[in-house]
All heavy atoms as a GROMACS GRO file, in nm:
protein
  581
    1MET      N    1   0.647   3.336  -5.738
    1MET     CA    2   0.508   3.309  -5.711
    1MET      C    3   0.473   3.170  -5.762
    1MET      O    4   0.539   3.116  -5.848
    1MET     CB    5   0.424   3.417  -5.779
    1MET     CG    6   0.284   3.426  -5.732
    1MET     SD    7   0.282   3.487  -5.563
    1MET     CE    8   0.122   3.444  -5.515
    2TYR      N    9   0.368   3.114  -5.712
    2TYR     CA   10   0.326   2.979  -5.749
    2TYR      C   11   0.234   2.985  -5.870
    2TYR      O   12   0.161   3.080  -5.891
    2TYR     CB   13   0.249   2.913  -5.633
    2TYR     CG   14   0.333   2.896  -5.510
    2TYR    CD1   15   0.323   2.983  -5.403
    2TYR    CD2   16   0.424   2.792  -5.501
    2TYR    CE1   17   0.400   2.968  -5.291
    2TYR    CE2   18   0.501   2.775  -5.389
    2TYR     CZ   19   0.489   2.863  -5.284
    2TYR     OH   20   0.566   2.847  -5.172
    3ASN      N   21   0.238   2.880  -5.950
    3ASN     CA   22   0.140   2.868  -6.057
    3ASN      C   23   0.056   2.743  -6.033
    3ASN      O   24   0.081   2.666  -5.941
    3ASN     CB   25   0.208   2.868  -6.195
    3ASN     CG   26   0.306   2.754  -6.210
    3ASN    OD1   27   0.288   2.648  -6.152
    3ASN    ND2   28   0.409   2.774  -6.290
    4VAL      N   29  -0.044   2.720  -6.116
    4VAL     CA   30  -0.139   2.612  -6.093
    4VAL      C   31  -0.072   2.475  -6.098
    4VAL      O   32  -0.112   2.384  -6.026
    4VAL     CB   33  -0.255   2.620  -6.196
    4VAL    CG1   34  -0.351   2.505  -6.178
    4VAL    CG2   35  -0.326   2.752  -6.182
    5THR      N   36   0.032   2.458  -6.176
    5THR     CA   37   0.098   2.328  -6.185
    5THR      C   38   0.178   2.297  -6.060
    5THR      O   39   0.209   2.181  -6.035
    5THR     CB   40   0.190   2.322  -6.308
    5THR    OG1   41   0.288   2.425  -6.298
    5THR    CG2   42   0.111   2.337  -6.436
    6ASN      N   43   0.213   2.397  -5.981
    6ASN     CA   44   0.290   2.376  -5.858
    6ASN      C   45   0.201   2.394  -5.736
    6ASN      O   46   0.236   2.466  -5.643
    6ASN     CB   47   0.408   2.473  -5.851
    6ASN     CG   48   0.511   2.444  -5.956
    6ASN    OD1   49   0.522   2.333  -6.004
    6ASN    ND2   50   0.589   2.544  -5.991
    7MET      N   51   0.085   2.329  -5.734
    7MET     CA   52  -0.007   2.340  -5.623
    7MET      C   53   0.055   2.278  -5.498
    7MET      O   54   0.116   2.172  -5.505
    7MET     CB   55  -0.138   2.269  -5.656
    7MET     CG   56  -0.247   2.290  -5.555
    7MET     SD   57  -0.309   2.458  -5.546
    7MET     CE   58  -0.373   2.482  -5.709
    8LEU      N   59   0.040   2.346  -5.385
    8LEU     CA   60   0.092   2.295  -5.259
    8LEU      C   61   0.001   2.184  -5.207
    8LEU      O   62  -0.120   2.190  -5.220
    8LEU     CB   63   0.100   2.407  -5.156
    8LEU     CG   64   0.197   2.520  -5.187
    8LEU    CD1   65   0.185   2.628  -5.080
    8LEU    CD2   66   0.338   2.470  -5.194
    9GLU      N   67   0.063   2.081  -5.148
    9GLU     CA   68  -0.011   1.971  -5.089
    9GLU      C   69   0.028   1.961  -4.942
    9GLU      O   70   0.145   1.961  -4.909
    9GLU     CB   71   0.024   1.839  -5.157
    9GLU     CG   72  -0.003   1.836  -5.305
    9GLU     CD   73   0.048   1.708  -5.368
    9GLU    OE1   74   0.059   1.606  -5.299
    9GLU    OE2   75   0.078   1.712  -5.489
   10GLY      N   76  -0.071   1.953  -4.855
   10GLY     CA   77  -0.044   1.938  -4.713
   10GLY      C   78  -0.108   1.811  -4.660
   10GLY      O   79  -0.220   1.775  -4.699
   11LYS      N   80  -0.036   1.740  -4.573
   11LYS     CA   81  -0.090   1.618  -4.513
   11LYS      C   82  -0.060   1.620  -4.364
   11LYS      O   83   0.051   1.652  -4.322
   11LYS     CB   84  -0.028   1.495  -4.577
   11LYS     CG   85  -0.088   1.366  -4.526
   11LYS     CD   86  -0.036   1.246  -4.601
   11LYS     CE   87  -0.103   1.121  -4.548
   11LYS     NZ   88  -0.054   1.001  -4.616
   12CYS      N   89  -0.159   1.585  -4.284
   12CYS     CA   90  -0.141   1.580  -4.139
   12CYS      C   91  -0.066   1.453  -4.101
   12CYS      O   92  -0.108   1.343  -4.138
   12CYS     CB   93  -0.277   1.585  -4.069
   12CYS     SG   94  -0.262   1.576  -3.891
   13PRO      N   95   0.045   1.465  -4.027
   13PRO     CA   96   0.119   1.346  -3.988
   13PRO      C   97   0.048   1.262  -3.881
   13PRO      O   98   0.082   1.146  -3.862
   13PRO     CB   99   0.251   1.403  -3.935
   13PRO     CG  100   0.219   1.541  -3.891
   13PRO     CD  101   0.110   1.588  -3.981
   14GLN      N  102  -0.051   1.320  -3.812
   14GLN     CA  103  -0.119   1.246  -3.706
   14GLN      C  104  -0.244   1.175  -3.755
   14GLN      O  105  -0.262   1.056  -3.729
   14GLN     CB  106  -0.155   1.340  -3.591
   14GLN     CG  107  -0.035   1.385  -3.512
   14GLN     CD  108  -0.072   1.467  -3.390
   14GLN    OE1  109  -0.189   1.484  -3.358
   14GLN    NE2  110   0.028   1.518  -3.322
   15CYS      N  111  -0.334   1.246  -3.823
   15CYS     CA  112  -0.461   1.185  -3.861
   15CYS      C  113  -0.472   1.154  -4.010
   15CYS      O  114  -0.566   1.089  -4.052
   15CYS     CB  115  -0.579   1.272  -3.816
   15CYS     SG  116  -0.593   1.428  -3.903
   16GLY      N  117  -0.379   1.204  -4.094
   16GLY     CA  118  -0.378   1.172  -4.235
   16GLY      C  119  -0.465   1.261  -4.323
   16GLY      O  120  -0.475   1.238  -4.443
   17GLN      N  121  -0.530   1.362  -4.267
   17GLN     CA  122  -0.614   1.455  -4.344
   17GLN      C  123  -0.528   1.525  -4.450
   17GLN      O  124  -0.416   1.567  -4.422
   17GLN     CB  125  -0.678   1.556  -4.251
   17GLN     CG  126  -0.770   1.655  -4.318
   17GLN     CD  127  -0.900   1.593  -4.364
   17GLN    OE1  128  -0.941   1.488  -4.317
   17GLN    NE2  129  -0.966   1.658  -4.456
   18CYS      N  130  -0.581   1.540  -4.573
   18CYS     CA  131  -0.507   1.604  -4.682
   18CYS      C  132  -0.566   1.741  -4.714
   18CYS      O  133  -0.687   1.761  -4.707
   18CYS     CB  134  -0.511   1.517  -4.807
   18CYS     SG  135  -0.421   1.363  -4.789
   19TYR      N  136  -0.478   1.834  -4.749
   19TYR     CA  137  -0.518   1.970  -4.786
   19TYR      C  138  -0.442   2.009  -4.912
   19TYR      O  139  -0.327   1.968  -4.933
   19TYR     CB  140  -0.481   2.068  -4.674
   19TYR     CG  141  -0.550   2.039  -4.544
   19TYR    CD1  142  -0.493   1.953  -4.450
   19TYR    CD2  143  -0.672   2.098  -4.513
   19TYR    CE1  144  -0.557   1.927  -4.330
   19TYR    CE2  145  -0.736   2.072  -4.393
   19TYR     CZ  146  -0.678   1.986  -4.303
   19TYR     OH  147  -0.741   1.959  -4.185
   20TYR      N  148  -0.506   2.089  -4.998
   20TYR     CA  149  -0.446   2.135  -5.122
   20TYR      C  150  -0.474   2.283  -5.139
   20TYR      O  151  -0.580   2.331  -5.101
   20TYR     CB  152  -0.505   2.060  -5.243
   20TYR     CG  153  -0.483   1.910  -5.236
   20TYR    CD1  154  -0.578   1.827  -5.181
   20TYR    CD2  155  -0.366   1.855  -5.284
   20TYR    CE1  156  -0.558   1.690  -5.174
   20TYR    CE2  157  -0.344   1.718  -5.278
   20TYR     CZ  158  -0.441   1.637  -5.223
   20TYR     OH  159  -0.420   1.502  -5.216
   21GLY      N  160  -0.379   2.356  -5.197
   21GLY     CA  161  -0.404   2.495  -5.232
   21GLY      C  162  -0.286   2.585  -5.200
   21GLY      O  163  -0.197   2.550  -5.122
   22LEU      N  164  -0.289   2.701  -5.260
   22LEU     CA  165  -0.183   2.799  -5.239
   22LEU      C  166  -0.191   2.866  -5.102
   22LEU      O  167  -0.095   2.925  -5.057
   22LEU     CB  168  -0.188   2.903  -5.350
   22LEU     CG  169  -0.167   2.847  -5.492
   22LEU    CD1  170  -0.180   2.958  -5.596
   22LEU    CD2  171  -0.033   2.779  -5.503
   23ALA      N  172  -0.304   2.853  -5.035
   23ALA     CA  173  -0.319   2.912  -4.902
   23ALA      C  174  -0.225   2.845  -4.801
   23ALA      O  175  -0.195   2.903  -4.697
   23ALA     CB  176  -0.463   2.900  -4.855
   24LEU      N  177  -0.177   2.726  -4.830
   24LEU     CA  178  -0.086   2.656  -4.739
   24LEU      C  179   0.048   2.729  -4.724
   24LEU      O  180   0.125   2.697  -4.634
   24LEU     CB  181  -0.061   2.513  -4.788
   24LEU     CG  182  -0.183   2.421  -4.783
   24LEU    CD1  183  -0.152   2.288  -4.850
   24LEU    CD2  184  -0.227   2.399  -4.640
   25ALA      N  185   0.075   2.828  -4.808
   25ALA     CA  186   0.196   2.908  -4.794
   25ALA      C  187   0.184   3.003  -4.676
   25ALA      O  188   0.284   3.053  -4.625
   25ALA     CB  189   0.223   2.987  -4.922
   26ASN      N  190   0.062   3.027  -4.628
   26ASN     CA  191   0.036   3.116  -4.515
   26ASN      C  192   0.032   3.032  -4.386
   26ASN      O  193  -0.041   2.934  -4.378
   26ASN     CB  194  -0.099   3.185  -4.538
   26ASN     CG  195  -0.130   3.289  -4.435
   26ASN    OD1  196  -0.080   3.285  -4.323
   26ASN    ND2  197  -0.215   3.382  -4.471
   27PRO      N  198   0.109   3.071  -4.281
   27PRO     CA  199   0.109   2.994  -4.156
   27PRO      C  200  -0.029   2.976  -4.094
   27PRO      O  201  -0.052   2.880  -4.022
   27PRO     CB  202   0.200   3.077  -4.063
   27PRO     CG  203   0.288   3.153  -4.154
   27PRO     CD  204   0.205   3.181  -4.277
   28ARG      N  205  -0.122   3.065  -4.123
   28ARG     CA  206  -0.257   3.054  -4.067
   28ARG      C  207  -0.328   2.925  -4.113
   28ARG      O  208  -0.414   2.873  -4.045
   28ARG     CB  209  -0.337   3.176  -4.110
   28ARG     CG  210  -0.477   3.179  -4.060
   28ARG     CD  211  -0.545   3.306  -4.102
   28ARG     NE  212  -0.678   3.313  -4.044
   28ARG     CZ  213  -0.757   3.415  -4.054
   28ARG    NH1  214  -0.718   3.522  -4.120
   28ARG    NH2  215  -0.875   3.414  -3.998
   29TYR      N  216  -0.290   2.875  -4.229
   29TYR     CA  217  -0.355   2.757  -4.286
   29TYR      C  218  -0.266   2.633  -4.283
   29TYR      O  219  -0.291   2.538  -4.355
   29TYR     CB  220  -0.398   2.787  -4.430
   29TYR     CG  221  -0.492   2.903  -4.438
   29TYR    CD1  222  -0.449   3.027  -4.484
   29TYR    CD2  223  -0.624   2.891  -4.394
   29TYR    CE1  224  -0.535   3.135  -4.488
   29TYR    CE2  225  -0.710   2.998  -4.399
   29TYR     CZ  226  -0.666   3.120  -4.446
   29TYR     OH  227  -0.752   3.227  -4.450
   30GLN      N  228  -0.164   2.631  -4.199
   30GLN     CA  229  -0.072   2.519  -4.193
   30GLN      C  230  -0.100   2.428  -4.074
   30GLN      O  231  -0.016   2.348  -4.034
   30GLN     CB  232   0.072   2.570  -4.187
   30GLN     CG  233   0.114   2.643  -4.312
   30GLN     CD  234   0.253   2.702  -4.304
   30GLN    OE1  235   0.318   2.696  -4.200
   30GLN    NE2  236   0.299   2.759  -4.412
   31THR      N  237  -0.219   2.438  -4.016
   31THR     CA  238  -0.260   2.356  -3.903
   31THR      C  239  -0.378   2.269  -3.944
   31THR      O  240  -0.469   2.315  -4.011
   31THR     CB  241  -0.302   2.447  -3.786
   31THR    OG1  242  -0.196   2.536  -3.755
   31THR    CG2  243  -0.335   2.366  -3.662
   32CYS      N  244  -0.377   2.144  -3.902
   32CYS     CA  245  -0.486   2.051  -3.932
   32CYS      C  246  -0.613   2.096  -3.861
   32CYS      O  247  -0.612   2.124  -3.741
   32CYS     CB  248  -0.448   1.910  -3.890
   32CYS     SG  249  -0.576   1.788  -3.921
   33ASP      N  250  -0.724   2.100  -3.935
   33ASP     CA  251  -0.853   2.139  -3.876
   33ASP      C  252  -0.909   2.033  -3.782
   33ASP      O  253  -0.985   2.064  -3.692
   33ASP     CB  254  -0.956   2.166  -3.986
   33ASP     CG  255  -0.926   2.292  -4.064
   33ASP    OD1  256  -0.856   2.380  -4.010
   33ASP    OD2  257  -0.972   2.303  -4.179
   34LYS      N  258  -0.872   1.907  -3.804
   34LYS     CA  259  -0.926   1.798  -3.722
   34LYS      C  260  -0.854   1.784  -3.588
   34LYS      O  261  -0.918   1.773  -3.485
   34LYS     CB  262  -0.916   1.666  -3.798
   34LYS     CG  263  -1.021   1.649  -3.905
   34LYS     CD  264  -1.015   1.509  -3.959
   34LYS     CE  265  -1.132   1.484  -4.051
   34LYS     NZ  266  -1.133   1.345  -4.097
   35CYS      N  267  -0.720   1.780  -3.591
   35CYS     CA  268  -0.648   1.749  -3.467
   35CYS      C  269  -0.553   1.859  -3.420
   35CYS      O  270  -0.500   1.850  -3.309
   35CYS     CB  271  -0.571   1.618  -3.482
   35CYS     SG  272  -0.437   1.625  -3.603
   36GLY      N  273  -0.526   1.961  -3.501
   36GLY     CA  274  -0.444   2.073  -3.459
   36GLY      C  275  -0.295   2.056  -3.481
   36GLY      O  276  -0.217   2.142  -3.442
   37ALA      N  277  -0.253   1.948  -3.542
   37ALA     CA  278  -0.110   1.925  -3.567
   37ALA      C  279  -0.062   2.010  -3.684
   37ALA      O  280  -0.140   2.051  -3.770
   37ALA     CB  281  -0.085   1.778  -3.598
   38GLY      N  282   0.068   2.038  -3.687
   38GLY     CA  283   0.127   2.110  -3.799
   38GLY      C  284   0.134   2.019  -3.921
   38GLY      O  285   0.171   1.902  -3.911
   39LEU      N  286   0.096   2.070  -4.037
   39LEU     CA  287   0.093   1.991  -4.159
   39LEU      C  288   0.232   1.971  -4.216
   39LEU      O  289   0.322   2.052  -4.194
   39LEU     CB  290   0.006   2.059  -4.264
   39LEU     CG  291  -0.140   2.084  -4.228
   39LEU    CD1  292  -0.207   2.162  -4.339
   39LEU    CD2  293  -0.211   1.954  -4.203
   40GLU      N  294   0.250   1.862  -4.289
   40GLU     CA  295   0.370   1.842  -4.370
   40GLU      C  296   0.333   1.889  -4.510
   40GLU      O  297   0.250   1.828  -4.577
   40GLU     CB  298   0.410   1.694  -4.371
   40GLU     CG  299   0.459   1.646  -4.237
   40GLU     CD  300   0.496   1.499  -4.238
   40GLU    OE1  301   0.462   1.427  -4.335
   40GLU    OE2  302   0.557   1.455  -4.141
   41ILE      N  303   0.393   1.999  -4.554
   41ILE     CA  304   0.355   2.063  -4.679
   41ILE      C  305   0.458   2.030  -4.785
   41ILE      O  306   0.578   2.054  -4.766
   41ILE     CB  307   0.342   2.215  -4.659
   41ILE    CG1  308   0.237   2.244  -4.552
   41ILE    CG2  309   0.308   2.283  -4.790
   41ILE    CD1  310   0.236   2.384  -4.502
   42LYS      N  311   0.411   1.975  -4.896
   42LYS     CA  312   0.499   1.937  -5.006
   42LYS      C  313   0.495   2.047  -5.111
   42LYS      O  314   0.390   2.079  -5.166
   42LYS     CB  315   0.453   1.804  -5.066
   42LYS     CG  316   0.546   1.752  -5.172
   42LYS     CD  317   0.500   1.616  -5.220
   42LYS     CE  318   0.591   1.565  -5.329
   42LYS     NZ  319   0.543   1.440  -5.386
   43ASP      N  320   0.613   2.103  -5.137
   43ASP     CA  321   0.628   2.207  -5.238
   43ASP      C  322   0.731   2.157  -5.338
   43ASP      O  323   0.851   2.173  -5.319
   43ASP     CB  324   0.673   2.338  -5.174
   43ASP     CG  325   0.688   2.452  -5.273
   43ASP    OD1  326   0.645   2.436  -5.389
   43ASP    OD2  327   0.742   2.557  -5.235
   44GLY      N  328   0.683   2.090  -5.444
   44GLY     CA  329   0.776   2.029  -5.539
   44GLY      C  330   0.846   1.912  -5.471
   44GLY      O  331   0.784   1.817  -5.427
   45ASP      N  332   0.978   1.921  -5.459
   45ASP     CA  333   1.056   1.816  -5.394
   45ASP      C  334   1.080   1.843  -5.246
   45ASP      O  335   1.129   1.757  -5.175
   45ASP     CB  336   1.192   1.801  -5.464
   45ASP     CG  337   1.176   1.751  -5.608
   45ASP    OD1  338   1.075   1.684  -5.635
   45ASP    OD2  339   1.263   1.780  -5.691
   46LYS      N  340   1.049   1.964  -5.200
   46LYS     CA  341   1.071   2.001  -5.060
   46LYS      C  342   0.950   1.966  -4.975
   46LYS      O  343   0.837   1.978  -5.019
   46LYS     CB  344   1.098   2.151  -5.046
   46LYS     CG  345   1.223   2.201  -5.111
   46LYS     CD  346   1.251   2.345  -5.076
   46LYS     CE  347   1.138   2.436  -5.119
   46LYS     NZ  348   1.165   2.577  -5.094
   47ILE      N  349   0.976   1.923  -4.851
   47ILE     CA  350   0.870   1.903  -4.753
   47ILE      C  351   0.896   1.999  -4.638
   47ILE      O  352   1.003   2.000  -4.578
   47ILE     CB  353   0.865   1.758  -4.703
   47ILE    CG1  354   0.827   1.666  -4.819
   47ILE    CG2  355   0.765   1.744  -4.589
   47ILE    CD1  356   0.817   1.521  -4.783
   48ILE      N  357   0.796   2.081  -4.609
   48ILE     CA  358   0.808   2.186  -4.508
   48ILE      C  359   0.718   2.150  -4.391
   48ILE      O  360   0.603   2.109  -4.411
   48ILE     CB  361   0.764   2.322  -4.567
   48ILE    CG1  362   0.848   2.355  -4.691
   48ILE    CG2  363   0.773   2.433  -4.463
   48ILE    CD1  364   0.787   2.462  -4.778
   49LYS      N  365   0.768   2.164  -4.269
   49LYS     CA  366   0.686   2.141  -4.150
   49LYS      C  367   0.602   2.265  -4.126
   49LYS      O  368   0.653   2.375  -4.109
   49LYS     CB  369   0.776   2.113  -4.029
   49LYS     CG  370   0.703   2.090  -3.900
   49LYS     CD  371   0.629   1.959  -3.903
   49LYS     CE  372   0.567   1.934  -3.766
   49LYS     NZ  373   0.473   1.827  -3.766
   50GLY      N  374   0.471   2.249  -4.125
   50GLY     CA  375   0.378   2.360  -4.107
   50GLY      C  376   0.372   2.408  -3.963
   50GLY      O  377   0.415   2.340  -3.870
   51PHE      N  378   0.315   2.524  -3.944
   51PHE     CA  379   0.302   2.587  -3.814
   51PHE      C  380   0.185   2.528  -3.737
   51PHE      O  381   0.079   2.505  -3.792
   51PHE     CB  382   0.280   2.738  -3.829
   51PHE     CG  383   0.245   2.806  -3.700
   51PHE    CD1  384   0.342   2.836  -3.608
   51PHE    CD2  385   0.113   2.839  -3.671
   51PHE    CE1  386   0.310   2.897  -3.488
   51PHE    CE2  387   0.080   2.901  -3.552
   51PHE     CZ  388   0.178   2.930  -3.461
   52SER      N  389   0.206   2.504  -3.609
   52SER     CA  390   0.098   2.465  -3.519
   52SER      C  391   0.126   2.527  -3.383
   52SER      O  392   0.235   2.509  -3.328
   52SER     CB  393   0.089   2.314  -3.505
   52SER     OG  394  -0.004   2.281  -3.403
   53PRO      N  395   0.030   2.600  -3.326
   53PRO     CA  396   0.054   2.657  -3.194
   53PRO      C  397   0.069   2.549  -3.087
   53PRO      O  398   0.125   2.573  -2.981
   53PRO     CB  399  -0.071   2.742  -3.168
   53PRO     CG  400  -0.174   2.690  -3.262
   53PRO     CD  401  -0.101   2.634  -3.379
   54PHE      N  402   0.022   2.427  -3.115
   54PHE     CA  403   0.033   2.319  -3.018
   54PHE      C  404   0.172   2.256  -3.017
   54PHE      O  405   0.208   2.186  -2.924
   54PHE     CB  406  -0.072   2.212  -3.046
   54PHE     CG  407  -0.211   2.267  -3.042
   54PHE    CD1  408  -0.286   2.280  -3.158
   54PHE    CD2  409  -0.268   2.308  -2.923
   54PHE    CE1  410  -0.414   2.332  -3.155
   54PHE    CE2  411  -0.396   2.362  -2.919
   54PHE     CZ  412  -0.469   2.373  -3.036
   55SER      N  413   0.250   2.279  -3.122
   55SER     CA  414   0.385   2.223  -3.126
   55SER      C  415   0.492   2.329  -3.105
   55SER      O  416   0.609   2.303  -3.127
   55SER     CB  417   0.408   2.153  -3.261
   55SER     OG  418   0.401   2.247  -3.366
   56ALA      N  419   0.453   2.449  -3.065
   56ALA     CA  420   0.548   2.555  -3.040
   56ALA      C  421   0.633   2.522  -2.917
   56ALA      O  422   0.591   2.445  -2.829
   56ALA     CB  423   0.476   2.688  -3.018
   57ASP      N  424   0.753   2.576  -2.912
   57ASP     CA  425   0.841   2.554  -2.798
   57ASP      C  426   0.780   2.609  -2.671
   57ASP      O  427   0.716   2.714  -2.673
   57ASP     CB  428   0.977   2.621  -2.820
   57ASP     CG  429   1.054   2.558  -2.934
   57ASP    OD1  430   1.028   2.440  -2.963
   57ASP    OD2  431   1.140   2.627  -2.992
   58ASN      N  432   0.800   2.538  -2.561
   58ASN     CA  433   0.752   2.586  -2.433
   58ASN      C  434   0.846   2.694  -2.380
   58ASN      O  435   0.966   2.679  -2.387
   58ASN     CB  436   0.744   2.473  -2.331
   58ASN     CG  437   0.635   2.375  -2.363
   58ASN    OD1  438   0.537   2.411  -2.426
   58ASN    ND2  439   0.651   2.252  -2.320
   59ILE      N  440   0.788   2.799  -2.329
   59ILE     CA  441   0.866   2.907  -2.271
   59ILE      C  442   0.838   2.910  -2.123
   59ILE      O  443   0.723   2.911  -2.080
   59ILE     CB  444   0.830   3.043  -2.335
   59ILE    CG1  445   0.863   3.039  -2.484
   59ILE    CG2  446   0.905   3.155  -2.266
   59ILE    CD1  447   0.817   3.162  -2.558
   60SER      N  448   0.944   2.907  -2.044
   60SER     CA  449   0.928   2.908  -1.899
   60SER      C  450   0.983   3.039  -1.845
   60SER      O  451   1.099   3.072  -1.868
   60SER     CB  452   1.003   2.789  -1.838
   60SER     OG  453   0.996   2.797  -1.698
   61ILE      N  454   0.900   3.111  -1.777
   61ILE     CA  455   0.942   3.236  -1.716
   61ILE      C  456   0.943   3.215  -1.566
   61ILE      O  457   0.839   3.185  -1.506
   61ILE     CB  458   0.848   3.352  -1.754
   61ILE    CG1  459   0.847   3.370  -1.905
   61ILE    CG2  460   0.890   3.480  -1.682
   61ILE    CD1  461   0.747   3.470  -1.954
   62LYS      N  462   1.060   3.227  -1.508
   62LYS     CA  463   1.071   3.207  -1.364
   62LYS      C  464   1.058   3.341  -1.293
   62LYS      O  465   1.120   3.439  -1.330
   62LYS     CB  466   1.205   3.142  -1.330
   62LYS     CG  467   1.219   3.003  -1.386
   62LYS     CD  468   1.349   2.941  -1.347
   62LYS     CE  469   1.359   2.801  -1.406
   62LYS     NZ  470   1.485   2.738  -1.373
   63ALA      N  471   0.977   3.340  -1.190
   63ALA     CA  472   0.959   3.462  -1.112
   63ALA      C  473   1.080   3.481  -1.020
   63ALA      O  474   1.148   3.385  -0.983
   63ALA     CB  475   0.832   3.452  -1.028
   64LYS      N  476   1.106   3.605  -0.987
   64LYS     CA  477   1.215   3.633  -0.895
   64LYS      C  478   1.181   3.574  -0.758
   64LYS      O  479   1.064   3.574  -0.719
   64LYS     CB  480   1.237   3.784  -0.882
   64LYS     CG  481   1.287   3.848  -1.007
   64LYS     CD  482   1.309   3.996  -0.984
   64LYS     CE  483   1.357   4.065  -1.110
   64LYS     NZ  484   1.375   4.207  -1.089
   65PRO      N  485   1.280   3.525  -0.687
   65PRO     CA  486   1.250   3.472  -0.554
   65PRO      C  487   1.201   3.585  -0.462
   65PRO      O  488   1.246   3.699  -0.472
   65PRO     CB  489   1.382   3.415  -0.505
   65PRO     CG  490   1.486   3.474  -0.592
   65PRO     CD  491   1.420   3.514  -0.720
   66LYS      N  492   1.110   3.549  -0.376
   66LYS     CA  493   1.056   3.650  -0.285
   66LYS      C  494   1.162   3.683  -0.180
   66LYS      O  495   1.224   3.596  -0.122
   66LYS     CB  496   0.930   3.598  -0.217
   66LYS     CG  497   0.816   3.582  -0.313
   66LYS     CD  498   0.690   3.542  -0.240
   66LYS     CE  499   0.575   3.530  -0.338
   66LYS     NZ  500   0.451   3.494  -0.273
   67THR      N  501   1.179   3.810  -0.159
   67THR     CA  502   1.274   3.855  -0.056
   67THR      C  503   1.196   3.934   0.047
   67THR      O  504   1.100   4.004   0.014
   67THR     CB  505   1.384   3.944  -0.118
   67THR    OG1  506   1.323   4.053  -0.185
   67THR    CG2  507   1.469   3.866  -0.215
   68PRO      N  508   1.235   3.923   0.171
   68PRO     CA  509   1.164   3.999   0.274
   68PRO      C  510   1.183   4.148   0.254
   68PRO      O  511   1.292   4.194   0.220
   68PRO     CB  512   1.225   3.951   0.404
   68PRO     CG  513   1.352   3.885   0.367
   68PRO     CD  514   1.342   3.843   0.226
   69ARG      N  515   1.075   4.222   0.270
   69ARG     CA  516   1.085   4.368   0.258
   69ARG      C  517   1.087   4.426   0.398
   69ARG      O  518   1.030   4.373   0.492
   69ARG     CB  519   0.962   4.422   0.185
   69ARG     CG  520   0.955   4.379   0.043
   69ARG     CD  521   0.846   4.448  -0.033
   69ARG     NE  522   0.727   4.474   0.048
   69ARG     CZ  523   0.611   4.510   0.001
   69ARG    NH1  524   0.596   4.521  -0.128
   69ARG    NH2  525   0.508   4.535   0.078
   70GLU      N  526   1.155   4.538   0.408
   70GLU     CA  527   1.154   4.609   0.536
   70GLU      C  528   1.025   4.687   0.544
   70GLU      O  529   0.985   4.752   0.448
   70GLU     CB  530   1.274   4.704   0.544
   70GLU     CG  531   1.407   4.632   0.549
   70GLU     CD  532   1.523   4.729   0.558
   70GLU    OE1  533   1.501   4.844   0.600
   70GLU    OE2  534   1.633   4.691   0.521
   71ASP      N  535   0.962   4.678   0.657
   71ASP     CA  536   0.837   4.751   0.677
   71ASP      C  537   0.870   4.894   0.713
   71ASP      O  538   0.924   4.921   0.820
   71ASP     CB  539   0.753   4.683   0.784
   71ASP     CG  540   0.613   4.738   0.789
   71ASP    OD1  541   0.576   4.811   0.693
   71ASP    OD2  542   0.543   4.711   0.887
   72LYS      N  543   0.841   4.986   0.627
   72LYS     CA  544   0.874   5.126   0.652
   72LYS      C  545   0.751   5.200   0.700
   72LYS      O  546   0.692   5.281   0.629
   72LYS     CB  547   0.930   5.190   0.525
   72LYS     CG  548   1.060   5.127   0.482
   72LYS     CD  549   1.119   5.199   0.365
   72LYS     CE  550   1.252   5.136   0.326
   72LYS     NZ  551   1.318   5.203   0.219
   73THR      N  552   0.710   5.166   0.818
   73THR     CA  553   0.596   5.234   0.880
   73THR      C  554   0.646   5.335   0.980
   73THR      O  555   0.766   5.353   1.000
   73THR     CB  556   0.502   5.133   0.949
   73THR    OG1  557   0.577   5.062   1.046
   73THR    CG2  558   0.445   5.035   0.846
   74LYS      N  559   0.553   5.397   1.047
   74LYS     CA  560   0.590   5.498   1.147
   74LYS      C  561   0.674   5.436   1.257
   74LYS      O  562   0.652   5.324   1.299
   74LYS     CB  563   0.464   5.557   1.209
   74LYS     CG  564   0.380   5.633   1.112
   74LYS     CD  565   0.258   5.686   1.181
   74LYS     CE  566   0.165   5.754   1.083
   74LYS     NZ  567   0.044   5.801   1.148
   75ASP      N  568   0.775   5.511   1.302
   75ASP     CA  569   0.857   5.464   1.414
   75ASP      C  570   0.776   5.474   1.542
   75ASP      O  571   0.709   5.572   1.567
   75ASP     CB  572   0.984   5.550   1.426
   75ASP     CG  573   1.076   5.526   1.308
   75ASP    OD1  574   1.076   5.413   1.255
   75ASP    OD2  575   1.147   5.620   1.270
   76SER      N  576   0.786   5.374   1.626
   76SER     CA  577   0.712   5.374   1.752
   76SER      C  578   0.800   5.416   1.864
   76SER      O  579   0.909   5.384   1.879
   76SER     CB  580   0.655   5.238   1.782
   76SER     OG  581   0.579   5.193   1.674
   0.00000   0.00000   0.00000
C-alpha cells in the first residue's frame, strides 16, 4: 500500500496539466480532465502510462461477405 511520502504524481504529456494523489492508482483517474490523454504517472522511480479510452487500440470487426440466399417460397 502507499503511504503519504510516496504520493503519486501524474502529468499530461500533451497539455502539461499536473495531478497528485493516491487516486491515480485507479484507471478511472488516469486520464487528463482537460484534453483526455493518458497521464504519465510517476511512482517513485517508475513512470507508468495511464489509461485513456482515446488511446486504446482500434478494433476492426469485419462483417461476413454477403452471399446470395436461395428464395424458398412456394413453387409455381
